[in-house]
N, C-alpha and C positions, 0 to 999 in steps of 0.2 A: 101380136103378133112381136113376145116374147121369145125366145128362140133359147133354150139351154139340153146342150151340148155333154155329153159324162167323157171324160180326158182319162180315166179315175177313179174305180170303182173299188167296190167293197169286194167282187168279186180277181182285182186285183192287188187290191193293194187292202191288208186288214186291216190296221190301222186309219185308212184317211180317204179321204174321195174328193177329187178335182172337174170344177164343169166351167164353160163357157159357153157364162153371158152377154147372150146381144137384147137391148132394150130401149126400142126403140121412140123417135123421141115425139112428147108429150103420155109415152107409156108411165105402169107406176104398177111396182110390184107388189101390192097392196099388206096388209101389213099380214105380220105372219109369224112362228117360234119355231124355234126344232129344241123343245124338252131331251133332248139327251146329246142333243153337235153343237160343239166348238162351233161356232162359221170363220176365215178369215176373210176378207172383202179385199181382190185390189185390181181397181181401177184399170187395167191397159190406156183406154179412149175416149174422149168424153166427159159432162159434166155433169154430176147426178147428187142429184137431197137423197137421202141420208135420215130419218126418223129410228128411234133409237126411242120408244116406250113415251115420254112428251119431247123427246128436244132435238132436232134436226140439226144435220152435220153435210156442210158443204162438200162429196170431195171434188176431183180433179181426175187427171190422168197424172198418173201413177201415183196418188197415192193407195194404203192400205189399212185397213182396218177391219181392228178384232170387234166379235158384237158375240156378249155368251150365251152358256148356255139358260135357255130359257125364258131369254128377254125380246116380248115384241117389238116389230122392227120391219120399216119397210121402204123402197125406193122406187124414184119419180126422176120420170130425167125430163129434163126443164129448158132441155138445150136445145138447139134443131137440130145434132148431127144423130146420130145412133151414140151409145152406148157401153160397150167394151168391157167387159169385168172375167176377172174368176173366182170360182167361189172356192173354199178345201175348207172340209168338211172332216172335226178327228170330233170321238167316231163316225167311220164314212157313215153320210146315207141309206137306207136300210134298202 
């Protein structure tokens, strides 16, 4: 159920990529890391739990958080509604 749409790709901008991501209620983006990208996440709507290594951070509408390159992270939607977010990667995802 996770939806991801590229809004800006490496072909558009060699410095960054931007995606809109939708995470339905009860769904999780599993643990992963970006060894070559710095990720910034902006929560457009909804509430989510972001796991940064072993630390959980609650995020809600309008919040933004930076995830360092190489840090293992995951995001889960524990709320009743859809979580919509923008992800910014620098340098861009391949």
